[in-house]
N, C-alpha and C positions, 0 to 999 in steps of 0.2 A: 688784708693786703697778701694772704693767700689766696685766697678767693681770685683777687683780682691779677694777679700772678699765672692762676689759673685759667683764669677766662682768656687770656693773651694767650697764651700757649694752643686751647682749642682754636681761637680766633685764626692764628699760622699754618693749622694744618689743614683746616679748611678752606684757606686762601692757595695753599701748594697743592692742593686736590681740582683747580682749575681744569674748566676742559677746553683748549684751543680749536681740537680737531673734532670732526663727526665722528673718526674711528675712535679717538677719547673718549668721546660722552656717548656713542653706543656701548665701548667697554666699559667703562664704569656701572653705564646703567646695568645690563649683564651682572656684575660682579655681586652689586649691592642687590639687585631685585629679585634674581634667579629666574629672568625671564629674558626675551630680546624685545625689543622697543617695539612701539606700536608703531602701523604706519603711519604715515605722515611727520616720522620723528626728524627724518633729513630736511622739511620744510621748517620746521621748528627752528632747527638750530643754526640753520641761515639765518630767520630772521631774529634769530636772537644777536648773534654776532652784529648784524646789519645795526641792532639796536646796541650794541655795544654793553649786553650785559655780560655780569660775571655768573657763567655756567659751574657750579658746585653739585654735584649730582645729592648732596647730603639737604641740598634747601631743599627738594621737594620731596622728604621724607612722610610728611604731613599729608600729600595727596595719598599715598600707599597706606597708610594706617586708616585713610580713610574710604579707599577704594577696595581693597584684597578682601575685604568680609563679603562683598558683592561677588566674587567668582564662585563663592557656594551655593547660591542662588540660582534656578535655570534661566536661560536668556529672556524665552518671552515672558514667563514672570514678570520680569525686570522692567521689561520695555510696557508692558501691558501698567503694571504700578506706574509709570510716569507718564503714560501716555492719558492715564484716566484723572491727572490730580486736576482742581481747580483752576490753577496758576501756572500756567506753560511757557514757556520760549521753545517756537518750534522753527526747525532748521530744513529747510528742502531745497536740495539743486544750489546751496549755497545764500538762497535768500530766507533772510528771518524774518518771524511773525509770532504776534501775541496773543496767547488767548488767557481770557480771565474771568470769571464767574461774576467779581466785584472791581471794575476799573478803577473806581478811586482809591478802593484801599489798597491794591495792588500797584497802582500805577508808580509810584514814587521808584520803589525795589525792582517791578520789572524792567521799567525805562532802565534804570542803571544797568543791571544786566544785558538786555538786548542792544545798550549803545556800545559795552564794551566786545559784546559776540559778533556784531558787525565789524568792529576793527580787526578782527582776525583773520577773516577769511578761512579758505583751506579746509573746512569742516566737511566731517561726513554726515548723512542725516540724522537728526538727534532730536530727542524731547526733553526739553529741561525743566521740569520740576523746580519750582520757585518758592523759596520758604519768605512771606512776605512779612512775617512777622518779626519782635524784634528779638523772641526767646528762640533757642533751638526747636525743632518740633522731632526729630528722629530720637527717641531713648531705649535703646534694645538694652534687656536683659543682658548683666553679662555672662552667662553662663552661655546664651547664645552667639553672642560676639566670639567668645574664647573657640565655641565649638566650628562657628566659619573661617575664624584665621585656621585654626587648623587645616580645617580641608583648603583652604586656599595655600596652602602652602605646601600639602601632597598634590595639587595638580601642576605646580612649577614642575615645568620641561622646557628644556632648555635645547629641542629638537633640531635637525639637520637643516642648515638654508636651503636646501633644496625643498623642503616641504611647507616652504614659507607661501602663505598667503595675504599679497599688498593691499586688497581692495576690499573695504568695507561693504556690508552688503546691503544698505539703504536702509530705506523707509520699511518701518513697521507699523501697522494701526491695528493691529490686536488690541480690545479694549477690556476689560473685566471690571470686577468691583474696585473700590477703594481701599484702602487699607483704615481701620478703624482707628480714628485719633480719640485721645482722653484728655482728663484734666491735669493739675501739675503734677511735679515728681513726685514721685512716690517709692521706695524700698526697690527700687532696680538697682541698687548695689549691691559687689559682696562686701560683708562685715569682718575681715581677718582685719590683721595688727597694721598698726599705721608704721609705713615705712620711716628711716630716717632720710632728711633731707636738708637737714642743717650742719653747718659747720659753726660752733662755737656760739651759736644763737643766731645765725645768720645762714638767709636760702642759700643752698648751694646745687638744689637739681632744680629750678628753675620750673621744670615740667612738671614734678609729683608733686609743688606748692600748689598747682595750679589744678589737682582731680581730688575730687569729692569723692572717688572710687578707695583713696586710700587714707584720708581725710575725714571720716562721720561727722565729726564735729561741725564742717562745710554747713551741713544741710541747716542747721541754726544759726549760719552767721551770714548766710546770704540770699540776697533775695528771690532767686530763681528758685533756691529749694524752700524757700519758705512761702510764699505766696505770689509768683511773677503778673506781671498785668496781663499778658495775653498768652498765656501757655496753654496751648493743644498739641498733644505729643503722641505719637503712637510708639507700640512696642514692636512692632514689625520693620524689618531693614525695608526701608524704602530710599531710593534715590533720589534727594532733595539736595537742591542747593542755596546756600545761605551766606552770610558773612560770617558768620563765624560757629561754632559748634560748645555746649553748654558753655628871635632875633639880635643877636646883640653883642657886645664882646663883653666877656668872662667878669673883666676886673671894674667894670662899671655896672654891675646887676647885684643886687641887694643881697645882705647873707641870709639864709635862712630859704624855706621851701613858700609856695601859695598854692592853694586849691580853692578853687569855688565851683561850685556844680548845685544843679536842680535836686528835691529831695528824690531821685527816681530810686529803682531797682526792685520794684513790685507795688503789690497793691497791699500798702502797708494801712495798720486798722490800729483798735485802741488797744488790740493785746498781742499785736503781734511789731510792732514797731520797733520797738529798739534789738531786732535782728539783722534788720535792713543794713547790709557795708555802709551804705555812706551816711546814714544815720550815727551808726558807731563810730566813724570817721570823723567829723563832725566833735562828737561829744571827746572821743580821745585827745582830738588836738587842742579844745578847750582849758582855757590854763585857769579859769575860776572854776570848771567842772572840776577838774585832777584835784586845784588844791581842796577842794570838798571831799572828793575821794578820798585823798589820803586822811582827812580830820575823820574819815569814817561816816562820812556824811549820806545814808541813802538814799534820801531824795532827791541828790544831785544827778545821779549817772543811773537811770534803773537798769538799762544794761548790763553794768557793774557792780552794781550793789545788791539791788533788792531781785526778791525770788519771784520766781512767774507768780504766785499769788498775791504777792504786795503790787507787783508792778500791776495785773489786773484790776483790784481794788482800787488803788489810789487815783487809777486815770477814769474808771467810771462817771467819778462825779463831776468831769467835766468834758460831756459830749457833743462839740459843735465840732466844725470844720478844722482840722488840723488843732485842737485845744489840747488834746494828750500830748503833741510834743513841745506847743508854745513854750512851757516852763524852762526847757532843757536848749532849744532851740530857735534862734532869732531869723528872719526872713532878710536877708540885706540885698544892697542892689548891685545889680548884674558887673561885672570887670572884665573889659575885651582882651581877647586872646593877647592882643600886644602890650597891655600892661600886666600881665600876668608871666611875659616872657622877660622881664623884667626884674627875677626873682633866678636866683644861681637853681634851684633844686623845683622841681614840677614832679609832684607825685599824682596817679593818675588810679583811679577809683572803679570799679565797672556801674554803670547803671542798670537799665534792663536789659542789656545784652552789653554786646563789646563796646569800647571806647572809639567813639569817631576822634579824638582829639590826640590818639597815639601819636600818630605818624608826623603830624604837628608840632608836639614835643619832643618827638626824635631830631627833627630837621633844627629847632629851636636856638641851638647852641647855651640854651641851659641843660642840667643834668636831669633826663628822665629819671622815675622812681615806678615801678610796677606792680600791684597785686592785682590778679585775677584768675577765675576760674576757665576763661574761655580762650580756646585756641585758634588763632588766625590763620593766615597763609605766608604771613611771612616768620612767623617764629623761629624756622629752621635756619635762617640767617641772619639773627640776632643773637650775640653774646652775651649772657649777666655777665656783669660786672665788667663788659668791656663797652659794650653799645649802652648800657642802660644800667639801673640798681635793682633787683627784685627784694621785693619785702611780701612778709608772709599777709596771707589773706585775715587773718585773726588782728595783723596789724601789732602783734606782741613788739618785733624788733625794731619798730621805727624811729623808737628814741636814742636806741643806739646807733642807727644807721646816722641819722642826723647830730648826734655826738661825736662820731667817726670823723665824719668829713668837715662840720662846722670847728672842732676844736683844733685839730692835729690834722686834716691831712686833704686840704684845700687844693692842692696840687691833684692829687689823686681825681677830687672830684670833677676838676676844669677839663682831666685828660678824657674822664668819661663822656662829658659834652662835647669835647670835639672830636673823638671817635664815633660817636654815635649821630652827630650832624653830619660827617666827611662819609660816612658810611651808607647811610638813609640816602644819600646826593647818589650812590651810587646802587644801591640794592633795593631800595625801597621807592623806586619810580612809579610814573604810571607801566611805562613800557614793561616794567617789571613786574608788574601785576598781569598785566594779560598775557606774558608769557607764561606763568604760573597756573591760568585761567585755561589757554591753549592746553598746555602740556595735561591739565586736568583732565578737559574735553574728550581728547585724543586714548587716554585712558578709559574714560566714559565710555566714550564711544565703541572700545573691543570689548570690554567686559559685558555688556549687554547685545553684540552681534554673536551669531548663530555658528558664524566660524572662529568664535574667540581663542580655541586654543590649537588654531594654527596664524592668525594674524598676526604680522612681525613686520618690523623693518630690517632687512638683510643686506642691505645696498653695498655695507661698509666690509662685508663677508665674501662677495660674491660679486663678480664683475658682469653687468650688465650686457645681456644681449644685444647689438644692434640691430 
């Protein structure tokens, strides 16, 4: 109850900070970012008003978390790195074109990004390198990122409005070599003590619960860190765009929760499958398995009971397609999403990358539950315990969460379901995604521009000459 109360207090503060005029929006930008807004900020704000968007500066924090380190690199180098990638969306004089070495592999993601960019308009010349894989591709060592972030802070300058440049430089065709791409994620995180992010066993800080940097144990509990399907990463800072970074009435819904999904999450094998998040989840949610675990039956759930040596030895005797997991997990028929929405609670578990069903869960009027290591564009506008229920990537708290809601707090579960659905229809629309990407591209265009140190929107500070 304390966490739910805290969540609603935070959400109220966010709503109170809504900007209704360009002066408010630009002023809050300067206060939070330490810079003037980029050129085009006024057109962006007019479009947001036209689309009846809720504009709160905090909603865009993810953009600056991602963009700020690039201020530490030279602009020509950033442009060269983006221009020379194999899959690029190119914007020239307002026209959008696609460049791809492998059209079939890149087609789906490239087309989705290109369609969205074409709807925006009002964009300067850009080269957008696109990640056509499921998993993130840029994994810069923490020490480098920390250095870049410190450099960015030192470069912030609220220069006089009279010195501002309002026009982007334009096309740049310099080309250099590609950054080198490596295999799976290995030892790129700091190894300090784990921060406390729970309250009485429940997740209090959802952002920290996603962060493998402060949770070393996640490296053995999530497929992305164990053995991803298509991981090809660089340890150099590269501007590349991707989807993520590493109905019915409540009374008529069934008590309990429903989860159905494929056994994705990474390249599972005989000696690693029990580490993968969806395999762990399916076993932890199986009543028969749990009864055997309680009875200390080590053959019931290898990820819970057996040592690594026991796990490998016991499975090597059955080496054929999926034979190593078949004694523990059965394949069942698919269940359409509309049937899953018949349950009051809908947990969401990472697959190979971010979840494509999360927005649907939020809009479903069921209560969504989330455990993930991936960050997405909408994170800043969703408040845990108000719009969804967070749970830990170890899944250690899921039983307590369900006991809390199913036994004595049905009204709270219903409220979260209704608040999440209502807010998703206001702040997670396609229009909101478009406005987020538009704002991101304005910032990206500035950080790679030769005149970035003086590029700014200052129209709210000075009266334009006629």
